[in-house]
Structure formats: C-alpha cells, structure tokens
C-alpha positions in Angstrom: -18.0 5.5 -39.1 -14.9 6.4 -37.5 -12.8 5.1 -34.6 -11.3 7.7 -32.5 -8.3 6.7 -30.4 -7.1 9.1 -27.7 -4.0 8.8 -25.5 -4.4 11.0 -22.4 -2.8 11.5 -19.0 -4.4 9.2 -16.4 -5.4 12.0 -14.1 -7.2 13.7 -16.9 -9.6 10.8 -17.6 -12.4 11.9 -15.3 -12.4 15.1 -17.0 -12.5 13.7 -20.5 -15.4 11.1 -19.4 -17.3 14.2 -18.2 -17.0 16.1 -21.4 -17.8 12.9 -23.4 -21.1 12.6 -21.3 -22.0 16.3 -21.7 -21.7 15.8 -25.6 -23.9 12.5 -25.2 -21.2 10.3 -26.2 -21.5 7.3 -24.0 -19.8 4.4 -25.8 -16.2 4.0 -25.1 -13.5 1.6 -24.2 -10.9 2.7 -21.7 -7.2 0.8 -21.3 -4.2 1.6 -19.1 -1.2 1.5 -21.3 2.3 2.6 -21.2 4.2 4.9 -23.7 6.1 8.1 -24.3 6.0 10.9 -26.9 8.2 13.9 -27.2 8.9 14.1 -23.4 10.9 10.8 -23.9 10.0 9.4 -20.5 11.2 11.0 -17.5 14.4 11.3 -15.5 14.7 10.8 -11.8 17.5 10.4 -9.3 17.9 7.3 -7.4 20.6 6.6 -4.8 22.5 9.5 -6.4 22.3 8.2 -10.1 20.2 9.2 -12.8 17.5 6.8 -13.7 15.5 7.2 -16.8 12.1 5.5 -17.2 11.3 5.3 -21.0 7.5 4.6 -20.6 5.1 6.6 -18.8 1.5 5.6 -17.8 -1.2 6.6 -20.0 -4.8 6.1 -20.6 -6.1 4.9 -24.0 -9.7 5.6 -25.0 -11.3 4.1 -28.0 -14.6 5.5 -29.2 -16.5 4.3 -32.4 -18.8 6.9 -33.6 -21.0 7.8 -36.6 -19.9 10.7 -38.8 -22.1 13.2 -36.9 -20.4 12.6 -33.7 -16.8 12.8 -35.0 -16.3 16.6 -34.2 -18.2 16.5 -30.8 -16.0 13.7 -29.6 -12.7 15.3 -30.8 -13.8 18.6 -29.2 -14.8 16.9 -25.8 -11.5 15.0 -25.6 -9.4 18.1 -26.3 -11.3 20.1 -23.6 -11.2 17.4 -21.0 -7.5 16.4 -21.6 -5.7 19.8 -22.3 -3.4 21.0 -19.6 -1.2 23.0 -22.0 1.7 21.3 -20.8 3.9 18.6 -22.9 2.4 15.0 -22.6 -1.3 16.1 -23.0 -1.7 13.3 -25.6 -2.7 12.6 -29.1 -5.9 11.9 -30.9 -6.1 9.4 -33.8 -9.1 9.2 -36.3 -9.4 5.9 -38.1 -11.8 4.8 -40.8 -14.0 2.2 -39.3 -15.0 -0.2 -42.2 -17.4 -2.4 -40.4 -19.0 -2.7 -36.9 -21.3 -5.6 -36.0 -23.3 -5.9 -32.5 -22.9 -9.5 -31.5 -26.1 -9.7 -29.5 -28.5 -8.4 -32.4 -26.3 -9.0 -35.6 -26.8 -5.3 -36.5 -24.3 -3.7 -38.8 -22.7 -0.4 -39.6 -23.9 2.5 -37.9 -27.1 1.0 -36.3 -24.6 -1.3 -34.3 -22.7 1.7 -33.1 -25.8 3.3 -31.6 
C-alpha cells in the first residue's frame, strides 16, 4: 500500500480529478494549502513598492492505493496537472504501513478498496 501526496496548482484540480476518474481512482482527499517551491512565491508592485508573498495557494491531494494502482495514479496526476511551467507541483510516494476502515474494521488493502 502507498500514500500518494500531490501538491498541484488550484486551477488544475478539475483536470487531475478527471484523469483520476478515467483511471478508476475514486478515493481521494483534497485540501487547500499554502506553500512555495522553486518559484519562491511571487513579487507584486503595491503602491509603488515591491511586495513579496512567500506562500502561494496550492491544492494537496492524498490518495491511498494498493500496489497495482500506484503507476496509474502517478500518470493521471502528471497528465492532469502538467502545464510545463514552473510551479506545476510535486508528487510524493510514501509507504503506507496500515489502513483501517472505521465502519467495518477491515484492514490493509481491503480497507482501501
């Protein structure tokens, strides 16, 4: 089991969700977050002075999958989120040691679905 965490641009969320649905990956959690990467935030001119905002709005997706869905999930996120410009985001893959479905008590891959 793996936990796939993707940090993407907010305007690409719908594209990523559509690609995940096409790949039959339906279980996900979506959060609005703030962060910055290589672009180091943005610089704007406000009343004649440069103002730098270090944290940009991003979307965080968390998707728990069994082994056979790892590559399809990564491909779907990459396809939906890619613009080719700096700030497209990152994908992190973390080993998931246990998963328990609260309603039924199922454990492991069966709890993921």
